[in-house]
C-alpha positions as CSV (number, residue, x, y, z in Angstrom):
1,M,-4.2,38.8,1.8
2,N,-0.4,38.8,0.4
3,C,-0.6,35.9,-2.1
4,Q,2.9,34.5,-2.4
5,L,2.8,32.2,-5.4
6,P,4.5,29.4,-5.4
7,R,8.3,30.5,-7.9
8,D,7.2,27.1,-9.9
9,L,4.1,28.0,-10.7
10,K,4.8,31.6,-12.0
11,A,7.4,29.8,-14.2
12,R,5.0,27.3,-15.4
13,Y,2.6,30.0,-16.9
14,K,5.7,31.9,-18.0
15,E,6.8,28.9,-20.2
16,G,3.1,28.5,-21.4
17,R,3.0,24.8,-19.8
18,L,0.3,25.6,-17.5
19,I,-2.7,24.4,-17.7
20,P,-6.0,26.0,-15.6
21,F,-8.6,23.5,-14.4
22,I,-11.7,24.7,-13.5
23,G,-14.4,23.7,-10.8
24,A,-17.9,24.6,-10.1
25,G,-16.8,27.1,-7.5
26,I,-15.8,29.5,-10.0
27,S,-19.1,28.9,-11.9
28,M,-20.5,30.0,-8.4
29,S,-19.0,33.4,-8.0
30,V,-20.8,34.7,-11.2
31,S,-24.0,36.2,-9.9
32,W,-27.1,38.3,-11.8
33,E,-30.3,39.4,-11.5
34,T,-33.7,38.4,-13.7
35,P,-35.8,40.7,-14.8
36,D,-38.2,39.9,-11.9
37,G,-35.8,40.8,-9.6
38,K,-34.7,37.7,-8.6
39,S,-30.9,36.9,-7.5
40,H,-28.8,34.2,-9.1
41,R,-25.4,32.5,-9.5
42,G,-24.1,29.4,-11.1
43,P,-25.7,26.6,-9.2
44,S,-23.2,24.3,-7.3
45,W,-23.2,20.4,-7.4
46,K,-25.3,20.3,-4.3
47,E,-27.7,22.1,-6.0
48,L,-27.8,19.9,-8.8
49,V,-28.4,16.8,-7.0
50,D,-30.9,18.3,-4.3
51,Q,-33.0,18.9,-7.9
52,A,-32.7,15.9,-8.8
53,G,-34.3,14.8,-5.5
54,R,-37.4,17.0,-5.9
55,M,-38.1,16.0,-9.3
56,M,-38.2,12.5,-8.0
57,G,-40.9,13.8,-5.2
58,F,-38.3,14.4,-2.4
59,E,-39.3,17.0,-0.8
60,D,-36.2,17.4,1.7
61,P,-33.3,15.8,-0.4
62,E,-31.2,15.6,2.7
63,L,-33.2,12.2,3.2
64,L,-31.6,10.9,0.6
65,R,-27.9,11.9,1.8
66,V,-28.8,9.8,4.5
67,R,-29.2,6.8,3.0
68,G,-26.6,7.6,0.4
69,S,-23.8,9.3,-1.2
70,D,-24.3,12.8,-4.2
71,L,-23.5,9.8,-6.7
72,Q,-25.9,7.2,-5.8
73,I,-28.6,9.8,-5.7
74,L,-28.1,11.0,-9.5
75,E,-27.4,7.2,-9.7
76,Y,-31.0,6.4,-8.1
77,Y,-32.2,9.5,-10.4
78,R,-30.5,8.0,-13.9
79,I,-32.3,4.7,-13.0
80,K,-36.2,6.4,-12.0
81,S,-35.8,8.5,-15.8
82,H,-34.8,5.6,-17.2
83,Q,-31.6,6.9,-18.6
84,Q,-33.6,10.6,-19.8
85,L,-31.7,13.2,-18.0
86,A,-33.8,16.0,-20.4
87,E,-36.0,17.2,-16.9
88,L,-32.7,17.7,-15.3
89,R,-30.9,19.3,-18.3
90,N,-33.5,21.6,-19.0
91,W,-33.4,23.0,-15.3
92,F,-30.0,23.3,-15.3
93,L,-29.7,25.1,-18.6
94,N,-32.1,27.4,-17.2
95,E,-30.7,28.1,-14.1
96,M,-27.3,29.1,-16.8
97,R,-28.7,31.4,-18.6
98,A,-26.0,34.1,-17.2
99,P,-26.7,37.5,-19.7
100,D,-23.0,38.5,-21.0
101,E,-23.3,41.1,-18.0
102,A,-22.9,39.2,-15.3
103,L,-20.1,37.4,-17.1
104,R,-17.8,40.9,-18.2
105,D,-18.5,41.5,-14.5
106,S,-17.3,38.1,-13.3
107,A,-14.0,39.5,-11.3
108,I,-12.8,35.9,-11.8
109,H,-13.7,35.2,-15.1
110,T,-12.3,38.8,-16.2
111,A,-8.6,37.5,-15.0
112,L,-9.1,33.9,-16.3
113,A,-8.8,35.6,-19.7
114,Q,-6.0,37.9,-19.1
115,L,-4.1,34.3,-18.7
116,T,-2.7,34.8,-22.3
117,N,0.0,32.7,-21.8
118,C,-2.7,29.6,-21.3
119,D,-4.2,28.2,-24.7
120,L,-6.0,25.3,-23.1
121,F,-8.1,25.2,-20.5
122,Y,-9.9,22.0,-18.7
123,T,-13.0,21.9,-16.2
124,T,-15.8,19.5,-14.6
125,N,-18.5,22.4,-15.1
126,Y,-21.1,21.9,-17.5
127,D,-22.0,25.7,-18.3
128,D,-20.5,27.6,-21.1
129,F,-19.0,30.4,-18.8
130,I,-15.7,30.2,-19.5
131,E,-15.6,29.7,-23.2
132,R,-18.0,32.6,-23.2
133,S,-16.4,35.1,-21.2
134,L,-13.5,34.6,-22.7
135,G,-15.2,35.4,-26.1
136,L,-16.3,38.9,-24.9
137,H,-12.7,39.8,-23.5
138,G,-11.5,39.4,-26.8
139,R,-10.6,35.5,-27.0
140,M,-11.5,33.2,-29.4
141,A,-12.6,29.7,-27.8
142,Y,-14.4,26.8,-28.6
143,P,-15.5,23.6,-26.5
144,V,-14.2,20.2,-26.7
145,A,-16.4,17.6,-25.2
146,V,-16.5,14.5,-27.4
147,E,-14.1,13.1,-30.2
148,S,-15.6,14.7,-33.0
149,H,-15.2,18.1,-31.4
150,I,-11.1,16.9,-31.2
151,A,-11.1,16.3,-34.7
152,S,-12.9,19.2,-36.2
153,A,-10.4,21.3,-33.6
154,M,-7.6,19.7,-35.5
155,K,-9.1,20.5,-39.0
156,K,-9.8,23.7,-38.4
157,K,-6.4,24.6,-36.8
158,A,-4.8,22.6,-40.0
159,S,-6.4,25.3,-42.1
160,G,-5.3,28.0,-39.7
161,T,-8.8,29.3,-38.9
162,V,-8.6,28.9,-35.2
163,A,-4.4,29.0,-34.7
164,D,-4.8,31.4,-31.9
165,A,-7.8,30.0,-30.2
166,V,-8.3,28.6,-26.4
167,E,-9.7,24.5,-26.1
168,I,-11.9,24.6,-23.4
169,V,-11.9,20.5,-22.7
170,K,-15.2,19.8,-20.7
171,F,-13.1,16.9,-18.7
172,H,-17.0,16.0,-17.7
173,G,-18.8,16.2,-20.9
174,D,-21.7,19.4,-21.4
175,L,-25.1,20.0,-21.8
176,S,-24.6,19.4,-25.3
177,N,-23.6,16.1,-25.0
178,P,-26.1,14.7,-22.0
179,E,-25.0,11.1,-22.9
180,R,-21.6,11.8,-22.2
181,M,-22.1,13.8,-19.1
182,V,-19.9,12.1,-16.2
183,L,-22.7,12.8,-13.6
184,S,-23.7,9.5,-11.6
185,E,-22.1,7.2,-9.9
186,S,-21.7,4.9,-12.4
187,D,-20.1,7.2,-14.5
188,Y,-17.5,7.9,-12.3
189,E,-16.7,4.6,-11.7
190,R,-16.2,3.9,-15.9
191,R,-14.4,7.0,-15.4
192,L,-11.9,5.4,-13.0
193,K,-10.4,3.0,-15.1
194,L,-8.9,6.0,-17.3
195,A,-9.9,4.3,-20.5
196,E,-12.3,6.8,-22.1
197,V,-10.9,9.4,-24.9
198,E,-11.3,12.3,-22.2
199,D,-9.0,10.5,-19.7
200,Q,-6.6,9.8,-22.7
201,R,-6.8,13.5,-24.1
202,L,-6.0,14.1,-20.0
203,L,-3.2,12.0,-19.8
204,S,-1.9,13.3,-23.3
205,D,-1.8,17.3,-21.9
206,V,-0.1,16.6,-18.9
207,L,3.2,15.6,-20.4
208,G,5.4,18.4,-19.7
209,R,2.6,20.4,-18.1
210,A,1.0,21.5,-14.3
211,I,-2.5,21.8,-13.2
212,L,-3.8,24.6,-11.5
213,F,-6.7,23.6,-9.8
214,L,-9.4,26.5,-9.4
215,G,-12.9,26.0,-7.5
216,Y,-12.5,23.0,-6.4
217,S,-12.5,21.2,-2.5
218,F,-10.6,19.1,-0.8
219,R,-13.9,16.8,-1.0
220,D,-13.4,17.0,-4.8
221,W,-12.3,13.3,-4.4
222,N,-11.4,13.1,-8.5
223,V,-8.9,15.9,-8.2
224,S,-6.7,13.8,-5.2
225,Y,-7.4,10.5,-6.8
226,L,-6.5,11.6,-10.7
227,F,-2.8,13.1,-9.4
228,R,-2.6,9.9,-7.6
229,I,-2.6,7.8,-10.9
230,V,-0.9,10.7,-12.7
231,N,2.2,10.5,-10.6
232,D,2.5,6.7,-10.8
233,Q,2.7,6.8,-14.2
234,F,4.9,10.0,-14.7
235,G,6.4,10.7,-11.8
236,P,7.7,14.3,-11.3
237,L,7.3,17.1,-13.9
238,P,10.4,17.2,-16.5
239,L,12.5,20.5,-16.1
240,A,10.7,21.7,-12.8
241,A,13.1,22.7,-9.9
242,T,10.4,20.8,-7.4
243,G,8.8,18.0,-9.8
244,R,5.2,19.4,-8.5
245,R,2.7,19.0,-11.7
246,A,-0.4,20.2,-9.8
247,Y,-1.7,23.0,-7.5
248,I,-4.6,23.9,-6.0
249,V,-6.3,26.7,-4.5
250,V,-7.8,25.9,-1.5
251,A,-9.5,28.0,1.5
252,D,-8.5,27.7,4.7
253,P,-6.3,24.5,4.2
254,S,-5.8,22.3,7.3
255,D,-1.9,20.9,7.7
256,F,-4.4,17.6,7.2
257,E,-5.5,18.7,3.7
258,A,-2.1,20.1,3.2
259,E,0.2,16.6,3.7
260,L,-2.7,14.9,1.8
261,F,-2.0,16.6,-1.5
262,R,1.2,17.2,-1.0
263,A,1.4,13.3,-1.0
264,R,0.5,13.4,-4.7
265,N,2.4,16.1,-5.5
266,I,-0.1,19.0,-5.4
267,E,0.9,22.1,-3.3
268,V,-2.1,23.8,-1.7
269,I,-2.1,27.5,-1.7
270,P,-4.4,28.8,0.3
271,I,-6.8,31.4,0.2
272,R,-9.5,32.9,3.0
273,S,-12.9,31.0,2.9
274,S,-14.4,34.6,3.8
275,H,-13.0,36.1,0.5
276,R,-12.8,33.2,-1.8
277,T,-13.8,35.7,-4.9
278,E,-10.8,38.4,-4.0
279,D,-7.8,36.3,-3.5
280,T,-8.6,33.7,-6.2
281,V,-8.5,36.7,-8.5
282,K,-5.5,37.9,-6.9
283,I,-3.8,34.4,-7.3
284,I,-4.9,34.3,-10.9
285,E,-3.6,38.3,-11.5
286,G,-0.5,37.1,-9.8
287,L,-0.4,34.3,-12.7
288,A,-0.7,37.2,-15.8
289,D,1.9,39.8,-13.8
290,A,4.5,37.3,-13.7
């Protein structure tokens, strides 16, 4: 595949005006073997929902999907567990114990670490793969999941202790702060108001910057909704020939997907579903070489 990156996207990266926004597809690209010989990879959103269903006694989680959406299943899990996410959190922690070698060997994470013009990353993932992999490639990184993290980062920056560090904003929270995780239907409905600290931080960060969505699919409704709001509030990106505020890497996109994203000022960059990792790496490396 010959990856033709949009000229505007390259320009935003060179200017230091690009924010990589990382989804579950990137974590799923990490694979490793446990000492007992079992193969693992970063779990998908579907696997998380399936596990919640099994914890509630449903051997076949697909039976729950007949009744409702994934977000409704997780809402049901919250209700049945009396808001206690400890069991699901512990499962997730166990599944996400990727060794350092797996992160060093991850072609996508290695490529992300080479984006030296980016000192701010966003992610909806709960894991710590991004900050760990950046650290393993020599770049100091720290997560920002709650407001106290923002205050701490400001204090450290003022003292010069993290002047060159990369911020990893956990837009949907992380496992260290389960009370702030965006997980169920009610969590998403609350965030639709764009009134939380995390939302205010994002609206501030996108001013003057463009976003590159990696590891998302067309069905991740929060991406398209978010940028409908951004465009309604801010309009075209200043000092950009096209005014494009966002780009998204999509496997085998149809005209249907491209047109609906374009209506939200998001340009689709196509990759092959049969070569997701390889093509995504080429796109990221194409930016680093810009």
